[in-house]
C-alpha positions in Angstrom: -28.3 6.5 25.4 -25.1 5.1 26.7 -22.6 7.7 28.0 -19.3 8.3 26.3 -17.4 6.7 29.2 -19.6 3.6 29.1 -19.2 3.3 25.4 -15.4 3.7 25.6 -15.2 1.0 28.2 -17.4 -1.3 26.1 -15.3 -0.8 23.0 -11.8 -0.4 24.4 -11.0 -4.1 24.0 -12.3 -4.2 20.4 -10.8 -1.1 19.0 -7.4 -1.6 17.4 -4.4 0.4 18.4 -1.6 1.4 16.1 0.4 4.1 17.8 3.7 5.0 16.3 6.8 4.2 18.4 8.2 7.1 20.4 11.4 6.7 18.5 9.4 7.7 15.3 8.8 11.1 16.8 12.4 11.8 17.6 14.1 14.5 15.6 17.2 12.3 15.1 15.2 9.7 13.2 15.8 9.7 9.4 14.4 7.7 6.6 16.5 5.0 4.9 15.5 3.6 1.5 16.2 0.0 0.9 14.3 -1.5 -2.1 13.6 -4.9 -0.8 12.7 -3.7 2.7 10.6 -0.9 1.3 8.6 -3.5 -0.8 8.0 -5.4 2.4 6.8 -2.2 4.1 4.5 -1.5 1.2 3.0 -5.0 1.4 2.6 -4.7 5.2 0.8 -1.3 4.9 -1.4 -2.6 2.1 -2.5 -5.6 4.2 -3.0 -3.4 7.3 -5.3 -1.1 5.3 -7.4 -4.0 4.1 -7.5 -5.4 7.6 -8.6 -2.2 9.2 -11.4 -1.8 6.6 -12.7 -5.4 6.9 -11.7 -7.2 10.1 -12.5 -4.2 12.3 -16.0 -3.7 10.9 -17.4 -5.6 13.9 -15.9 -2.9 16.1 -17.8 -0.3 14.1 -20.9 -2.2 14.6 -20.3 -2.3 18.4 -19.8 1.4 18.4 -22.9 2.0 16.3 -25.0 -0.2 18.6 -23.7 1.7 21.7 -24.8 5.1 20.4 -28.4 6.1 19.8 -27.3 9.1 17.8 -25.3 6.9 15.4 -28.2 4.5 15.1 -30.6 7.2 14.2 -28.3 8.7 11.5 -27.5 5.2 10.1 -31.2 4.4 10.0 -31.9 7.6 8.0 -29.1 6.6 5.5 -30.6 3.1 5.2 -34.1 4.5 4.5 -33.0 7.1 2.0 -30.4 4.9 0.1 -31.6 1.4 0.6 -35.4 1.8 0.7 -36.1 5.0 -1.4 -33.2 5.0 -3.9 -32.6 1.3 -4.5 -36.3 0.6 -3.9 -37.1 3.0 -6.7 -34.9 1.1 -9.2 -36.3 -2.2 -8.1 -39.9 -0.8 -8.4 -39.2 0.3 -12.0 -37.8 -3.0 -13.2 -40.3 -5.2 -11.3 -43.5 -3.2 -11.5 -43.4 -0.3 -14.0 -41.6 -2.1 -16.8 -43.6 -5.3 -16.3 -46.8 -3.4 -16.3 -45.9 -1.6 -19.4 -45.0 -4.8 -21.2 -48.3 -6.4 -20.0 -50.4 -3.5 -21.4 -48.6 -3.7 -24.8 -48.9 -7.4 -25.0 -52.7 -7.1 -24.8 -52.8 -4.8 -27.8 -50.6 -7.0 -30.0 -51.7 -10.1 -32.0 -50.7 -13.5 -30.9 -47.3 -14.6 -32.1 -47.1 -17.0 -35.0 -44.8 -19.3 -33.1 -45.9 -20.5 -29.7 -43.8 -19.3 -26.9 -42.3 -16.4 -28.9 -42.2 -13.0 -27.1 -44.8 -10.7 -28.9 -42.8 -7.6 -27.8 -39.5 -8.8 -29.4 -40.0 -7.0 -32.7 -42.3 -4.2 -31.5 -40.8 -0.8 -32.4 -43.6 1.0 -30.6 -42.9 -0.8 -27.3 -39.2 -0.1 -27.6 -39.9 3.7 -28.1 -42.4 3.9 -25.2 -40.2 1.8 -22.9 -37.2 4.1 -23.6 -39.4 7.2 -23.1 -40.8 5.9 -19.8 -37.3 4.9 -18.6 -35.9 8.5 -19.3 -38.9 10.2 -17.7 -38.8 8.0 -14.6 -35.1 8.6 -14.1 -35.0 12.3 -14.9 -38.1 13.2 -12.8 -37.6 10.8 -9.9 -34.4 8.7 -9.6 -31.9 11.5 -10.4 -33.5 14.1 -8.1 -33.5 11.5 -5.2 -29.9 10.7 -6.1 -28.9 14.3 -5.9 -30.9 14.9 -2.7 -29.1 11.9 -1.1 -25.7 13.7 -1.5 -26.9 16.6 0.7 -28.7 14.6 3.3 -26.0 11.9 3.5 -23.4 14.5 4.1 -25.3 15.8 7.1 -25.9 12.4 8.6 -22.3 11.3 7.9 -21.1 14.4 9.9 -23.3 13.4 12.9 -21.9 9.9 12.8 -18.3 11.1 12.5 -18.7 13.6 15.4 -20.2 11.0 17.7 -17.6 8.4 16.7 -14.8 10.8 17.4 -16.2 11.6 20.8 -16.2 7.8 21.6 -12.6 7.5 20.2 -11.3 10.4 22.3 -12.9 9.0 25.4 -11.4 5.6 24.7 -7.9 7.0 24.2 -8.1 9.0 27.4 -9.1 5.8 29.2 -6.0 4.1 27.8 -3.8 7.1 28.6 -3.1 7.9 24.9 -5.0 11.1 24.4 -2.7 12.5 21.7 -2.5 9.4 19.6 -4.6 11.0 16.8 -2.9 14.4 17.0 -2.6 16.2 13.6 0.8 16.4 11.9 3.2 18.9 13.4 2.9 22.2 11.5 2.8 25.9 12.4 -0.5 26.7 14.1 -2.2 29.3 11.9 -5.6 30.6 12.8 -7.7 30.8 9.7 -10.6 33.0 9.0 -13.9 31.3 8.4 -13.8 32.5 4.8 -10.5 30.8 4.3 -12.0 27.5 5.7 -14.9 27.8 3.2 -12.4 28.3 0.4 -10.5 25.2 1.5 -13.6 23.1 1.6 -14.7 24.4 -1.8 -11.3 23.5 -3.2 -11.5 20.1 -1.6 -14.8 19.5 -3.3 -13.4 20.5 -6.6 -10.3 18.3 -6.0 -12.5 15.3 -5.3 -14.6 15.8 -8.5 -11.5 16.3 -10.6 -9.8 13.3 -9.1 -12.8 11.0 -9.7 -12.9 12.4 -13.3 -9.2 11.5 -13.8 -10.0 8.0 -12.4 -12.8 7.6 -15.0 -10.6 8.8 -17.8 -7.8 6.6 -16.7 -10.0 3.5 -17.1 -9.9 3.8 -20.9 -6.1 4.0 -21.0 -4.4 1.1 -22.7 -2.9 -1.8 -20.8 -3.1 -0.9 -17.1 -6.0 1.7 -17.4 -8.6 -0.3 -15.3 -6.0 -1.0 -12.7 -4.9 2.6 -12.4 -8.6 3.7 -12.3 -9.3 1.2 -9.5 -6.4 2.4 -7.4 -7.3 6.1 -7.8 -10.9 5.3 -6.8 -9.6 3.4 -3.8 -7.6 6.3 -2.6 -10.5 8.7 -3.1 -12.8 6.4 -1.0 -10.3 6.2 1.7 -10.0 10.0 1.8 -13.8 10.2 2.1 -13.7 7.9 5.1 -11.0 9.7 7.0 -11.7 13.3 6.0 -14.5 13.7 8.6 -12.0 12.8 11.4 -9.3 15.0 10.0 -11.6 18.0 9.6 -12.8 17.7 13.2 -9.2 17.6 14.3 -8.3 20.8 12.4 -6.1 19.2 9.7 -5.5 21.4 6.7 -6.1 20.1 3.2 -2.4 20.2 2.5 -1.7 18.1 5.6 -4.4 15.6 4.6 -3.0 15.1 1.1 0.6 14.9 2.3 -0.4 12.4 5.0 -2.1 10.1 2.4 0.7 10.4 -0.1 3.3 9.4 2.5 1.1 6.3 3.5 -0.3 5.5 0.1 -0.1 1.7 0.5 -2.2 1.8 3.7 -4.9 4.0 2.2 -4.9 1.9 -1.0 -5.7 -1.1 1.1 -8.3 0.7 3.2 -10.3 1.8 0.1 -9.9 -1.4 -1.7 -12.9 -3.4 -0.3 -15.3 -0.5 -0.9 -14.1 0.0 -4.4 -14.3 -3.7 -5.1 -18.0 -3.6 -4.2 -18.9 -0.5 -6.2 -16.4 -0.2 -9.1 -18.5 -2.2 -11.6 -22.2 -1.9 -12.3 -24.8 0.8 -12.6 -23.5 4.1 -11.2 -26.7 4.8 -9.3 -26.9 1.3 -7.8 -23.2 1.3 -6.8 -23.6 4.8 -5.4 -26.5 3.7 -3.3 -24.5 0.7 -2.1 -21.6 2.9 -1.2 -23.9 5.3 0.7 -25.2 2.3 2.7 -21.8 1.0 3.6 -20.1 4.3 4.1 -21.3 4.9 7.8 -19.4 1.8 8.8 -16.2 3.0 7.2 -16.5 6.4 8.8 -16.6 4.8 12.2 -13.8 2.4 11.3 -11.6 5.3 10.0 -12.3 7.2 13.3 -11.4 4.2 15.4 -8.1 3.4 13.7 -4.7 5.0 13.7 -2.8 4.8 10.4 0.9 3.7 10.5 3.7 6.2 10.6 5.2 7.4 7.4 8.1 4.8 7.5 5.7 2.1 8.5 8.2 -0.4 10.0 10.0 -0.7 13.3 13.2 1.5 13.4 16.6 0.1 12.7 20.0 1.1 13.9 22.5 2.2 11.3 25.8 0.9 12.7 28.7 0.4 10.4 27.8 -1.6 7.4 24.7 -3.3 8.6 21.3 -2.5 10.2 20.2 -4.0 13.5 16.7 -4.2 15.0 16.1 -1.9 17.9 13.9 -4.5 19.6 16.9 -6.9 19.9 19.5 -4.6 21.4 17.4 -1.9 23.1 17.7 1.8 22.4 21.3 2.8 23.0 22.2 6.5 22.9 24.4 8.3 20.3 23.4 5.8 17.6 21.8 7.0 14.4 18.3 5.7 14.0 16.4 5.2 10.7 13.1 4.0 9.3 12.7 2.0 6.2 11.4 4.6 3.7 8.3 4.2 1.5 8.7 6.7 -1.3 6.0 9.4 -1.3 3.6 8.9 -4.2 1.9 12.1 -5.6 -1.5 10.4 -6.1 -3.3 13.8 -6.1 -0.8 15.7 -8.2 -2.8 15.3 -11.5 -6.1 16.4 -9.9 -4.3 19.2 -8.1 -2.7 20.4 -11.3 -6.1 20.3 -13.1 -7.7 22.3 -10.3 -5.1 25.0 -10.4 -5.6 25.3 -14.2 -9.3 25.7 -13.7 -8.9 28.3 -11.0 -6.2 30.1 -13.1 -8.5 30.2 -16.1 -11.4 31.5 -14.0 -9.2 34.2 -12.5 -7.9 35.3 -15.9 -11.4 35.5 -17.2 -12.4 37.7 -14.3 -9.3 39.9 -14.9 -10.2 40.3 -18.5 -13.7 41.4 -17.6 -12.4 43.9 -15.1 -10.1 45.4 -17.7 -12.7 45.5 -20.5 -13.3 48.9 -22.1 -16.3 50.9 -20.9 -19.5 50.6 -22.9 -20.1 53.2 -25.6 -22.8 55.0 -23.7 -20.4 55.5 -20.7 -17.6 56.8 -23.0 -20.1 59.2 -24.6 -21.2 60.5 -21.3 -17.6 61.1 -20.2 -16.9 63.1 -23.4 -20.0 65.3 -22.9 -18.9 66.1 -19.4 
């Protein structure tokens, strides 16, 4: 297996770099909202997200080719999702269903009209076909589909860890070891129980967010568009969360980071959503699982833009000047074109809090419930 240093040297030229300007990290920098310029920034971030998710896929393939550990995990994903899960669906439609139709055709009389399908008006065949379809999916397809969630999560973690090692080595080689540092926030050491609670809440948030996206699809007018956008953001979060979790980002920091850069993550999740938004949920889920390792590597190897997204400008008098044209003079107020923060997870977050509040209230009611009659009688006798 190639060493991390060799891998970083082989992929250094292919891995994109999008490191925020040092000016962006200065405390004197402030955000400046200008509608037309903000629309341009939104467009640039959206295009950048799509580019990172598509044009840089060859980089992910180079990284996967250079690591035996990634290749092994990706092969397992392919065998489970591509061969076993998708193969089971293909086997049902090409073998089981055709064999069932052939057996029924032998038991039916010849059709009165030549070339007519003898099974077209057969109620018995329709009932048996439906029953076999349900049994096949309940006792085979759905269990395999559920098992794939657990196994895929384990293999995705292996891919993300190895990709992150390669990324860190590549950044050290280029002298930018802190380019992927988490957002500045007070360092709080959490107990392992709190980490478990955060991950459980994250899982609940993901389920609720996807449920909101499904319900939004049936809204009038822009329902499908809203559902498509919510799904794109969720897929982008799936791609980046392995990287963020390895770097110790809190769930609050992840959500705030995405909401401040919502155009970029909308663009990053758009290609995957376009391939899996329509069609049979099991088929699209298997396709997503096949493609997801590439997007994990791509997310690990990219650096999202800063919250402002565009090169800083100088606020001088009544007009703004580009810093690149006149340098970086001191004592001049600097500003970034602002992209308004979009609370894309607020609905799911609100629903999760309602669920947790309801569960908590139910537990409190059970704790305050009167003692059983037998216990009260025993207390009176004492």
